[in-house]
N, CA, C and O of each residue as an XYZ file, in Angstrom:
792
protein
N       7.626      3.121     19.478
C       8.516      1.733     19.387
C       9.316      1.876     18.293
O       8.985      1.975     17.111
N      10.426      1.879     18.803
C      11.552      2.364     17.850
C      12.287      0.681     17.654
O      12.717      0.047     18.617
N      12.312      0.128     16.112
C      12.532     -1.209     15.702
C      13.821     -0.839     15.255
O      13.562      0.351     15.075
N      15.203     -0.958     14.888
C      15.972     -0.722     14.352
C      16.036     -1.471     13.162
O      15.834     -2.683     13.093
N      16.374     -0.585     12.052
C      16.054     -1.518     10.407
C      14.733     -1.455     10.424
O      14.241     -2.581     10.346
N      13.725     -0.349     10.514
C      12.186     -0.031     10.106
C      12.031      0.728      9.496
O      10.908      1.153      9.224
N      13.216      1.237      9.000
C      13.182      2.345      7.837
C      12.042      2.256      6.401
O      11.995      1.288      5.641
N      11.470      3.090      6.321
C      10.349      2.890      5.116
C      11.173      3.686      3.420
O      11.931      4.647      3.542
N      11.007      3.380      2.686
C      11.552      4.184      1.789
C      10.129      4.183      0.846
O       9.474      3.185      0.547
N       9.871      5.471      0.500
C       8.981      5.842     -0.574
C       9.211      6.604     -1.622
O       9.632      7.751     -1.476
N       8.982      6.106     -2.744
C       9.088      6.385     -3.805
C       8.227      6.643     -5.006
O       7.613      5.678     -5.461
N       8.100      7.808     -5.577
C       7.231      7.785     -6.878
C       8.129      7.914     -7.791
O       9.001      8.778     -7.700
N       8.030      6.899     -9.018
C       8.722      6.819    -10.084
C       7.154      7.134    -11.569
O       5.930      7.041    -11.664
N       8.190      7.464    -12.278
C       7.871      8.033    -13.816
C       7.561      6.587    -14.563
O       8.276      5.587    -14.503
N       6.197      6.746    -15.349
C       5.673      5.590    -16.292
C       5.799      4.229    -14.906
O       5.472      4.341    -13.725
N       6.263      3.276    -15.475
C       5.900      2.087    -14.808
C       7.165      0.923    -14.697
O       7.055     -0.303    -14.677
N       8.540      1.860    -14.626
C       9.973      1.115    -14.711
C      10.740      2.110    -13.469
O      10.494      3.310    -13.343
N      11.309      1.656    -12.960
C      12.035      2.547    -11.792
C      13.556      3.180    -12.109
O      14.692      3.303    -11.651
N      12.697      3.483    -13.241
C      14.001      4.104    -14.269
C      14.696      5.724    -13.981
O      15.819      6.219    -14.082
N      13.045      6.299    -13.486
C      13.168      7.604    -13.143
C      12.503      7.908    -12.293
O      11.315      7.665    -12.501
N      12.907      8.704    -10.659
C      12.806      9.136     -9.612
C      12.304     10.430     -9.652
O      13.043     11.389     -9.875
N      11.038     10.547     -9.444
C      10.106     11.907     -9.451
C      10.321     12.503     -7.837
O      10.541     13.713     -7.788
N      10.292     12.007     -6.944
C      10.361     12.024     -5.459
C      10.648     10.864     -4.479
O       9.850      9.927     -4.505
N      11.336     10.828     -3.910
C      11.463      9.869     -2.502
C      11.885     10.518     -1.217
O      12.390     11.639     -1.154
N      11.618      9.662     -0.109
C      11.199      9.864      1.011
C      12.087      8.770      1.820
O      12.145      7.646      1.321
N      12.856      9.044      3.160
C      13.032      7.613      3.381
C      12.735      8.169      5.252
O      13.203      9.170      5.794
N      11.967      7.281      5.764
C      11.175      7.561      7.012
C      12.037      6.640      8.145
O      11.749      5.446      8.220
N      13.035      7.158      8.978
C      13.257      6.340      9.725
C      13.145      6.669     10.984
O      14.192      6.868     11.599
N      12.244      6.766     11.474
C      11.954      7.145     13.203
C      11.171      5.563     13.895
O      11.062      4.463     13.354
N      10.874      5.876     14.823
C      10.000      5.012     15.626
C       9.048      4.136     14.617
O       8.720      4.738     13.594
N       8.635      3.003     14.744
C       7.912      2.346     13.830
C       6.230      2.714     13.237
O       5.664      2.485     12.168
N       5.765      3.441     14.623
C       4.615      3.756     14.292
C       4.508      5.084     13.685
O       3.602      5.550     12.994
N       5.563      5.580     14.062
C       5.919      7.132     12.887
C       5.442      6.964     11.715
O       4.487      7.401     11.072
N       7.184      5.486     11.388
C       7.268      5.710      9.769
C       5.905      4.836      8.760
O       5.817      4.679      7.543
N       5.122      4.470      9.720
C       3.710      4.035      9.535
C       2.878      4.787      8.598
O       2.526      4.712      7.421
N       2.665      5.755      9.896
C       2.105      7.509      9.540
C       2.566      8.005      8.486
O       1.721      8.200      7.612
N       3.863      8.351      8.189
C       4.399      9.080      7.021
C       4.596      8.065      5.980
O       5.316      8.471      5.068
N       4.230      7.041      5.869
C       4.380      6.386      4.758
C       2.667      6.065      4.372
O       2.346      5.957      3.188
N       1.794      5.949      5.301
C       0.618      6.370      4.717
C       0.151      7.777      4.211
O      -0.582      7.902      3.230
N       0.524      8.603      4.792
C       0.826     10.020      4.290
C       1.667     10.460      3.105
O       1.269     11.490      2.561
N       2.552      9.991      2.688
C       2.869     10.026      1.414
C       2.064      9.083      0.528
O       1.905      9.246     -0.682
N       1.664      8.269      1.116
C       0.539      7.672     -0.329
C      -0.586      7.989     -0.706
O      -1.135      7.591     -1.733
N      -1.267      9.157      0.555
C      -2.356      9.565      0.288
C      -2.220     10.849     -0.593
O      -3.264     11.142     -1.176
N      -0.952     11.837     -0.859
C      -0.095     13.146     -0.911
C      -0.204     12.674     -2.665
O      -0.826     13.469     -3.369
N       0.332     11.529     -3.294
C       0.748     11.229     -3.829
C      -0.086     10.160     -4.899
O       0.616      9.770     -5.832
N      -1.478      9.652     -4.870
C      -2.397      8.970     -5.301
C      -3.452     10.099     -5.634
O      -3.468     11.240     -5.171
N      -4.271      9.570     -6.478
C      -5.713     10.486     -7.164
C      -7.099     10.074     -6.142
O      -7.742      9.071     -5.829
N      -7.083     11.317     -5.907
C      -8.777     11.272     -5.378
C     -10.016     11.784     -6.014
O     -10.016     12.793     -6.719
N     -11.111     11.049     -5.748
C     -11.817     11.371     -6.980
C     -12.926     11.650     -5.902
O     -13.100     10.923     -4.924
N     -13.826     13.039     -6.244
C     -14.745     13.345     -5.766
C     -16.044     13.070     -5.823
O     -16.445     14.224     -5.970
N     -17.172     12.308     -5.818
C     -18.275     11.904     -6.274
C     -19.525     13.102     -5.640
O     -19.900     13.292     -4.484
N     -19.991     13.845     -7.096
C     -20.736     14.680     -6.478
C     -22.278     14.650     -6.903
O     -22.569     14.763     -8.094
N     -23.313     14.488     -5.874
C     -24.331     13.475     -5.539
C     -25.030     14.384     -4.732
O     -24.764     15.584     -4.790
N     -26.018     13.878     -3.880
C     -26.628     14.337     -2.905
C     -25.990     14.697     -1.438
O     -26.445     15.318     -0.477
N     -24.482     13.904     -1.731
C     -23.896     14.602     -0.538
C     -22.200     14.456     -1.485
O     -22.182     13.606     -2.376
N     -21.161     15.111     -1.294
C     -20.155     15.119     -1.502
C     -19.019     13.707     -0.795
O     -18.492     13.725      0.317
N     -18.913     12.710     -1.736
C     -18.027     11.451     -1.317
C     -16.486     11.605     -2.025
O     -16.043     11.657     -3.172
N     -15.885     11.651     -0.503
C     -14.303     11.793     -1.175
C     -13.796      9.961     -0.993
O     -13.933      9.144     -0.082
N     -13.248      9.916     -2.211
C     -12.373      8.430     -2.299
C     -11.210      8.140     -2.972
O     -11.247      8.547     -4.133
N     -10.219      7.600     -2.671
C      -9.370      7.735     -3.051
C      -8.958      6.580     -4.057
O      -9.627      5.599     -3.731
N      -8.162      6.274     -5.118
C      -8.448      5.579     -5.949
C      -8.010      4.075     -6.018
O      -8.353      3.236     -6.851
N      -6.945      3.896     -4.651
C      -7.065      2.492     -3.645
C      -7.270      2.898     -2.636
O      -6.712      3.750     -1.944
N      -8.587      1.929     -2.435
C      -8.745      1.844     -0.654
C      -7.587      2.105      0.505
O      -6.539      1.498      0.730
N      -8.197      3.253      1.150
C      -7.022      3.578      1.749
C      -6.994      2.417      3.417
O      -6.333      2.615      4.436
N      -7.568      1.736      3.242
C      -7.809      0.800      4.746
C      -6.812     -0.144      4.245
O      -5.768     -0.370      4.857
N      -7.245     -0.910      2.709
C      -6.489     -1.654      2.043
C      -4.996     -1.529      2.197
O      -4.287     -2.473      2.549
N      -4.505     -0.202      1.890
C      -2.979     -0.111      2.009
C      -2.607      0.567      3.416
O      -1.443      0.850      3.701
N      -3.459      0.752      4.085
C      -2.701      0.536      5.768
C      -2.742     -0.885      6.332
O      -2.007     -1.244      7.252
N      -3.746     -1.769      5.660
C      -3.405     -3.259      5.997
C      -1.855     -3.392      5.336
O      -0.770     -3.742      5.802
N      -2.186     -3.061      4.378
C      -0.486     -3.799      3.643
C       0.748     -3.119      4.129
O       1.816     -3.726      4.058
N       0.685     -1.672      4.715
C       1.643     -1.145      5.211
C       2.145     -2.285      6.724
O       3.125     -2.981      6.989
N       0.952     -1.974      7.348
C       0.747     -2.640      8.876
C       1.713     -4.285      8.789
O       2.724     -4.650      9.389
N       1.037     -4.815      7.993
C       1.669     -6.276      7.556
C       2.780     -6.549      7.301
O       3.398     -7.524      7.729
N       3.284     -5.467      6.352
C       4.578     -5.532      5.604
C       5.489     -5.008      6.663
O       6.642     -4.951      6.237
N       5.366     -4.607      7.888
C       6.195     -4.037      8.689
C       6.074     -5.152     10.267
O       6.644     -4.985     11.345
N       5.485     -5.837     10.006
C       5.238     -6.863     11.442
C       5.645     -7.908     10.744
O       6.332     -8.632     11.464
N       5.534     -8.315      9.673
C       6.039     -9.293      8.952
C       7.429     -9.596      8.419
O       8.014    -10.678      8.442
N       7.917     -8.234      7.850
C       9.357     -8.517      7.589
C      10.562     -9.108      8.214
O      10.268     -9.596      9.305
N      11.892     -9.247      7.893
C      12.618    -10.000      8.184
C      13.957     -8.985      8.841
O      14.741     -8.475      8.041
N      14.059     -8.844      9.767
C      14.594     -7.619     10.248
C      16.342     -8.225     10.277
O      17.182     -7.338     10.130
N      16.614     -8.976     10.371
C      17.926     -9.241      9.921
C      18.329     -9.314      8.721
O      19.500     -9.678      8.609
N      17.662     -9.054      7.589
C      17.886     -9.003      6.585
C      18.069     -7.354      6.095
O      17.229     -6.469      6.250
N      19.403     -7.224      5.469
C      19.321     -5.432      5.034
C      18.452     -5.360      3.892
O      17.893     -6.207      3.195
N      18.506     -3.929      3.902
C      17.494     -2.946      3.076
C      16.044     -2.871      3.928
O      15.497     -3.559      4.790
N      15.727     -1.592      3.161
C      14.646     -0.813      3.747
C      12.892     -1.578      3.404
O      12.684     -2.014      2.272
N      12.210     -1.628      4.058
C      10.601     -1.617      3.605
C      10.367     -0.924      2.352
O      10.955      0.158      2.318
N       9.774     -1.168      1.431
C       9.806     -0.045     -0.015
C       8.483     -0.003     -0.053
O       7.803     -1.001      0.183
N       7.868      1.422     -0.422
C       7.053      1.250     -1.051
C       7.039      2.339     -2.453
O       7.719      3.364     -2.507
N       6.243      1.928     -3.385
C       6.610      2.313     -4.786
C       5.234      2.659     -5.487
O       4.282      1.895     -5.646
N       5.340      3.912     -5.851
C       4.499      4.097     -6.642
C       4.255      4.411     -8.051
O       4.218      5.577     -8.445
N       4.105      3.511     -8.736
C       4.032      3.597    -10.272
C       2.843      4.468    -10.745
O       2.128      5.114     -9.979
N       2.685      4.406    -12.315
C       1.773      5.093    -12.953
C       0.820      4.217    -13.274
O      -0.171      4.551    -13.923
N       1.085      2.713    -12.743
C      -0.433      1.537    -13.143
C      -0.344      0.879    -11.729
O      -0.993     -0.161    -11.616
N       0.180      1.202    -10.898
C       0.519      0.110     -9.683
C       1.278      0.570     -8.358
O       2.233      1.336     -8.485
N       0.965      0.218     -7.331
C       1.585      0.746     -5.955
C       2.290     -0.628     -5.530
O       1.565     -1.621     -5.590
N       3.356     -0.775     -5.190
C       3.940     -2.042     -4.991
C       4.712     -1.306     -3.057
O       5.122     -0.189     -2.739
N       4.564     -2.701     -2.203
C       5.064     -2.368     -0.959
C       5.303     -3.791     -0.869
O       4.577     -4.777     -0.993
N       6.828     -3.572     -0.558
C       8.026     -4.278     -0.539
C       8.717     -4.766      0.770
O       9.293     -3.898      1.426
N       8.729     -5.804      1.143
C       9.629     -5.892      2.439
C      10.349     -7.222      2.333
O       9.969     -8.218      1.717
N      12.192     -6.956      3.518
C      13.001     -7.879      3.015
C      11.701     -8.966      4.023
O      10.824     -8.672      4.835
N      12.378    -10.778      3.191
C      12.178    -11.556      3.930
C      10.883    -12.429      3.214
O       9.707    -12.182      3.482
N      11.077    -12.904      2.786
C       9.984    -14.185      1.874
C       8.889    -14.523      2.960
O       8.789    -13.953      4.047
N       8.208    -15.384      2.566
C       7.372    -16.335      3.317
C       8.090    -16.980      4.138
O       9.123    -17.562      3.808
N       7.292    -16.926      6.125
C       7.894    -17.006      6.943
C       7.826    -18.839      6.562
O       7.017    -19.313      5.763
N       8.812    -19.621      7.299
C       8.821    -21.341      7.327
C       7.427    -22.271      7.600
O       6.787    -22.520      8.621
N       7.355    -22.461      6.900
C       5.862    -23.221      7.265
C       4.429    -22.611      6.262
O       3.326    -23.066      5.960
N       5.121    -21.460      6.013
C       3.914    -21.407      5.169
C       4.100    -20.853      3.671
O       5.205    -20.471      3.287
N       2.947    -20.827      2.835
C       2.740    -20.851      1.482
C       2.017    -20.027      0.871
O       1.046    -19.528      1.440
N       2.219    -19.834      0.072
C       0.870    -18.764     -0.567
C      -0.429    -19.146     -0.604
O      -1.267    -18.251     -0.493
N      -0.865    -20.490     -0.761
C      -2.386    -20.786     -0.427
C      -2.943    -20.562      0.803
O      -4.164    -20.512      0.951
N      -1.831    -20.364      2.076
C      -2.390    -20.444      2.938
C      -2.141    -19.161      3.816
O      -2.127    -19.155      5.047
N      -1.920    -17.927      2.882
C      -2.181    -16.765      3.011
C      -3.526    -16.241      3.061
O      -4.310    -16.408      2.127
N      -3.861    -15.535      4.245
C      -5.328    -14.924      4.258
C      -6.454    -16.033      5.023
O      -7.663    -15.816      4.943
N      -5.883    -17.288      5.799
C      -6.265    -17.799      6.513
C      -5.603    -18.441      7.874
O      -5.950    -18.828      8.989
N      -4.699    -18.335      7.251
C      -3.468    -18.707      8.704
C      -2.399    -17.625      9.174
O      -1.474    -17.195      8.485
N      -2.716    -17.262     10.521
C      -1.464    -16.528     11.133
C      -0.657    -17.729     11.687
O      -0.814    -18.787     12.297
N       0.599    -16.706     10.941
C       1.963    -17.487     11.481
C       2.985    -16.454     11.636
O       4.107    -16.553     11.140
N       2.571    -15.433     12.353
C       3.834    -13.774     12.278
C       5.375    -14.644     12.569
O       5.619    -15.717     13.120
N       6.155    -13.701     11.969
C       7.457    -14.354     11.515
C       7.832    -13.087     13.205
O       8.710    -13.642     13.865
N       7.460    -11.935     13.785
C       7.910    -11.176     15.029
C       6.906    -11.130     15.675
O       6.209    -10.118     15.597
N       6.376    -12.640     16.839
C       5.679    -12.606     17.810
C       5.710    -11.426     18.388
O       4.822    -10.590     18.220
N       6.681    -11.258     19.086
C       7.188     -9.933     20.401
C       6.938     -8.528     19.646
O       6.867     -7.655     20.512
N       6.774     -7.975     18.329
C       6.451     -7.061     17.555
C       4.681     -7.109     17.510
O       3.926     -6.183     17.807
N       4.375     -8.249     17.125
C       3.275     -8.473     16.622
C       2.150     -8.347     17.882
O       1.070     -7.763     17.958
N       2.773     -9.015     18.650
C       2.221     -8.553     20.123
C       1.933     -6.470     20.648
O       1.005     -5.715     20.936
N       2.911     -6.446     20.539
C       2.810     -4.827     20.818
C       1.877     -3.889     19.776
O       1.177     -2.909     20.032
N       2.140     -4.568     18.512
C       1.017     -3.920     17.685
C      -0.288     -4.548     17.738
O      -1.119     -3.756     17.292
N      -0.722     -5.454     18.035
C      -1.809     -5.536     18.602
C      -2.456     -4.995     20.387
O      -3.593     -4.662     20.720
N      -1.627     -5.067     20.924
C      -1.709     -4.107     22.058
C      -2.345     -2.917     21.626
O      -3.463     -2.489     21.912
N      -1.108     -2.257     20.598
C      -1.749     -0.863     20.177
C      -2.892     -0.866     18.912
O      -2.980     -0.066     17.980
N      -3.757     -2.086     19.227
C      -5.118     -1.941     17.981
C      -4.499     -1.992     16.590
O      -5.381     -2.413     15.841
N      -3.698     -1.822     16.099
C      -2.997     -2.117     14.489
C      -3.297     -3.627     14.041
O      -3.676     -3.798     12.883
N      -3.212     -4.260     14.529
C      -3.528     -5.771     14.185
C      -4.188     -6.399     14.931
O      -4.351     -6.027     16.093
N      -4.729     -7.509     14.443
C      -5.711     -8.928     14.790
C      -4.230    -10.176     14.629
O      -3.110    -10.139     14.118
N      -4.854    -10.945     15.210
C      -4.038    -12.406     15.397
C      -4.512    -13.613     14.500
O      -4.287    -14.814     14.647
N      -5.292    -12.896     13.449
C      -5.971    -14.148     13.610
C      -5.618    -14.353     11.350
O      -6.296    -14.972     10.531
N      -4.853    -13.860     11.227
C      -4.179    -13.982      9.878
C      -5.166    -13.185      8.498
O      -4.749    -13.299      7.345
N      -6.235    -12.545      8.742
C      -7.182    -12.403      8.110
C      -7.151    -11.110      7.427
O      -8.205    -10.744      6.906
N      -5.829    -10.144      7.317
C      -5.520     -8.956      6.864
C      -5.531     -9.042      5.197
O      -6.081     -8.088      4.646
N      -5.017    -10.020      4.390
C      -5.090    -10.174      3.161
C      -6.156    -10.632      2.454
O      -6.235    -10.606      1.226
N      -7.518    -11.327      3.693
C      -8.833    -11.504      3.537
C      -9.415     -9.895      3.180
O      -9.959     -9.601      2.116
N      -9.118     -8.738      4.558
C      -9.351     -7.842      4.646
C      -9.194     -6.707      3.072
O      -9.954     -5.903      2.533
N      -8.348     -7.007      2.900
C      -8.153     -6.101      1.667
C      -8.308     -6.640      0.614
O      -7.845     -5.958     -0.300
N      -8.634     -7.319      0.381
C      -9.721     -7.990     -0.777
C     -10.534     -7.442     -0.857
O     -10.767     -6.593     -1.718
N     -11.473     -7.911      0.384
C     -12.859     -7.476      0.558
C     -12.928     -5.629     -0.053
O     -13.572     -5.097     -0.957
N     -12.152     -5.214      0.734
C     -11.918     -3.817      0.859
C     -11.874     -3.209     -0.864
O     -12.640     -2.353     -1.308
N     -11.027     -3.747     -1.462
C     -10.991     -3.518     -2.974
C     -12.240     -3.945     -3.625
O     -13.082     -3.226     -4.163
N     -12.231     -5.436     -3.472
C     -14.034     -5.827     -4.132
C     -15.217     -4.435     -4.011
O     -15.832     -3.947     -4.959
N     -15.279     -4.086     -2.822
C     -16.227     -2.730     -2.878
C     -16.086     -1.961     -3.400
O     -17.065     -1.372     -3.857
N     -14.930     -1.554     -3.620
C     -14.849     -0.086     -4.507
C     -14.297     -0.396     -5.772
O     -13.503      0.306     -6.399
N     -14.936     -1.888     -6.232
C     -14.607     -2.176     -7.073
C     -13.399     -2.339     -8.174
O     -13.492     -2.355     -9.401
N     -12.114     -2.465     -7.257
C     -10.933     -2.346     -7.643
C     -10.374     -3.895     -7.816
O     -11.067     -4.749     -7.263
N      -9.259     -4.327     -8.485
C      -8.693     -5.211     -8.789
C      -8.038     -5.657     -7.180
O      -7.684     -4.813     -6.356
N      -7.958     -7.459     -6.913
C      -7.641     -7.556     -5.697
C      -6.297     -7.592     -5.451
O      -5.659     -8.263     -6.262
N      -5.678     -7.068     -4.570
C      -4.164     -6.986     -4.412
C      -3.180     -8.652     -4.995
O      -3.651     -9.771     -4.793
N      -2.097     -8.462     -5.554
C      -1.474     -9.498     -6.073
C      -0.440     -9.777     -5.049
O       0.217     -8.844     -4.587
N      -0.227    -11.164     -4.613
C       0.686    -11.280     -3.694
C       2.063    -12.178     -4.231
O       2.023    -13.335     -4.651
N       3.308    -11.300     -4.093
C       4.301    -12.243     -5.029
C       4.992    -12.321     -3.700
O       4.406    -11.924     -2.693
N       6.221    -12.816     -3.640
C       7.040    -13.825     -2.761
C       7.799    -14.742     -3.180
O       7.419    -15.532     -4.045
N       9.275    -14.799     -2.512
C       9.937    -15.664     -3.030
C      11.117    -16.005     -1.593
O      10.553    -16.206     -0.517
N      12.822    -16.069     -1.599
C      13.176    -16.575     -0.595
C      13.419    -15.681     -0.066
O      13.504    -15.907      1.141
N      13.647    -14.412     -0.396
C      14.232    -12.869      0.405
C      13.423    -11.759      0.392
O      13.822    -10.798      1.051
N      12.073    -11.628     -0.376
C      11.263    -10.883     -0.998
C       9.940    -10.608     -0.493
O      10.191     -9.404     -0.531
N       9.025    -10.629     -0.153
C       7.605    -10.162      0.036
C       7.139     -9.136     -0.902
O       7.746     -8.107     -0.606
N       6.237     -8.890     -2.038
C       5.587     -8.017     -2.397
C       4.121     -8.128     -2.555
O       3.538     -9.177     -2.830
N       3.617     -7.085     -2.380
C       2.153     -6.672     -2.480
C       1.571     -5.799     -3.348
O       1.685     -4.657     -2.903
N       0.899     -5.837     -4.569
C       0.504     -5.092     -5.442
C      -0.595     -4.603     -5.942
O      -1.390     -5.345     -6.519
N      -0.794     -3.413     -5.816
C      -2.007     -2.777     -6.001
C      -2.316     -2.123     -7.533
O      -1.505     -1.355     -8.050
N      -3.600     -2.520     -8.213
C      -3.509     -2.020    -10.063
C      -3.865     -0.798     -9.453
O      -4.269     -0.728     -8.292
N      -3.693      0.382    -10.376
C      -3.940      1.813    -10.265
C      -5.002      2.076    -11.449
O      -4.623      1.903    -12.608
N      -6.603      2.580    -11.129
C      -7.187      2.539    -12.028
C      -6.322      3.770    -13.073
O      -5.535      4.680    -12.812
N      -7.036      3.159    -14.555
C      -6.661      4.517    -15.601
C      -6.757      5.643    -15.341
O      -7.843      6.163    -15.086
N      -5.102      6.576    -15.352
C      -5.224      7.926    -15.263
C      -5.925      8.960    -16.249
O      -5.361      9.466    -17.219
N      -7.599      9.266    -15.752
C      -8.157      9.861    -16.195
C      -8.352     11.714    -15.493
O      -7.885     12.114    -14.426
N      -8.962     12.322    -16.244
C      -9.544     13.479    -15.828
C     -10.673     14.117    -16.656
O     -10.939     13.799    -17.815
N     -11.168     14.853    -16.086
C     -12.573     15.455    -16.886
C     -11.941     16.280    -17.912
O     -10.924     16.953    -17.746
N     -12.910     16.130    -19.437
C     -12.383     17.439    -20.428
C     -13.648     18.276    -20.393
O     -14.837     18.062    -20.630
N     -12.987     19.218    -20.038
C     -13.299     20.167    -19.753
C     -14.813     21.488    -20.559
O     -15.591     22.343    -20.135
N     -14.452     20.866    -21.825
C     -15.510     21.342    -23.044
C     -16.735     20.063    -22.595
O     -17.847     20.551    -22.390
N     -16.666     18.753    -22.451
C     -17.912     18.235    -22.768
C     -17.890     17.687    -21.568
O     -18.359     16.577    -21.817
N     -17.623     17.708    -20.209
C     -17.722     16.987    -18.902
C     -17.288     15.506    -18.431
O     -17.319     14.884    -17.369
N     -16.889     15.268    -19.682
C     -16.849     13.551    -19.871
C     -15.686     13.934    -19.128
O     -15.302     15.035    -18.733
N     -14.928     12.088    -18.968
C     -13.643     11.504    -18.779
C     -12.986     11.090    -20.095
O     -13.445     10.385    -20.994
N     -11.943     11.624    -20.004
C     -11.054     11.337    -21.082
C      -9.251     10.780    -20.069
O      -8.671     11.078    -19.024
N      -9.051      9.852    -21.260
C      -7.731      9.269    -20.669
C      -6.641     10.211    -20.688
O      -6.700     11.096    -21.543
N      -5.741     10.187    -19.971
C      -4.520     11.386    -19.470
C      -3.336     10.638    -19.835
O      -3.325      9.468    -19.455
N      -2.359     11.046    -20.475
C      -0.930      9.986    -20.139
C      -0.595     11.187    -18.964
O      -1.060     12.222    -18.487
N       0.759     10.102    -18.847
C       1.995     10.963    -17.603
C       1.665     10.503    -16.624
O       0.639      9.823    -16.663
N       2.317     10.651    -15.428
C       2.118     10.211    -13.960
C       2.080     11.461    -12.792
O       2.887     11.890    -11.967
N       0.732     11.787    -13.179
C       0.488     12.870    -12.480
C      -0.447     12.439    -10.699
O      -1.575     11.994    -10.489
N       0.605     12.813     -9.804
C       0.468     12.217     -8.558
C      -0.528     13.360     -7.455
O      -0.404     14.585     -7.450
N      -1.406     12.625     -6.664
C      -2.037     13.578     -5.944
C      -3.622     14.634     -6.482
O      -4.362     15.515     -6.044
N      -3.402     13.719     -7.779
C      -5.129     14.685     -8.893
C      -5.750     14.613     -7.777
O      -5.507     14.096     -6.687
N      -6.973     15.484     -8.414
C      -7.953     15.360     -7.334
C      -9.276     15.483     -8.612
O      -9.344     16.490     -9.316
N     -10.001     14.629     -8.726
C     -11.355     14.446     -9.793
C     -12.520     14.588     -9.531
O     -12.919     13.947     -8.559
N     -13.361     15.322    -10.151
C     -14.859     15.570     -9.596
C     -15.748     15.426    -11.073
O     -15.558     15.981    -12.155
N     -17.115     14.139    -10.510
C     -17.426     14.150    -11.517
C     -18.756     13.867    -10.615
O     -18.726     13.808     -9.386
N     -20.252     13.655    -11.631
C     -21.663     13.374    -10.510
C     -22.286     12.413    -11.436
O     -23.353     11.875    -11.142
């Protein structure tokens, strides 16, 4: 499904501001390919923990399902009449997914999560038939539930007349101390790190 203007601009930044770009990829294929590429980019640059116990369990630092839901919603709700790409920004302390176009007319922040009012009904119809979205306005609730289940902060929603932003907080950047086996704070912005603990 090719949608003009559906490019996704993914950036990894050093620290907590946009001052220094460490990596950038712009995906400008069809909508579904852009979605998959953006998910792959996030998985490659976020940390994964392996919990060692009765069985080895892998867990991304931010729930993967919540990130997928946020990307799909951003692609479906963006205002394709406005210039600019959908932006996926990875900072040391957070991930931001930002799309052109504020809240749909008639929608308010307090209605989000309980009311479905798509900006692009034909696009949402196609995405629904592909099994990517539901039409009941429950995306934000599912994201919050997934974060709660993983004991992560609920995503923060910011919106004005021109932009819609969803912010996921990243946990403190930690690594194992090789001598004590305990986790310790680690500075910098190390992406795609894999941690192990029992």
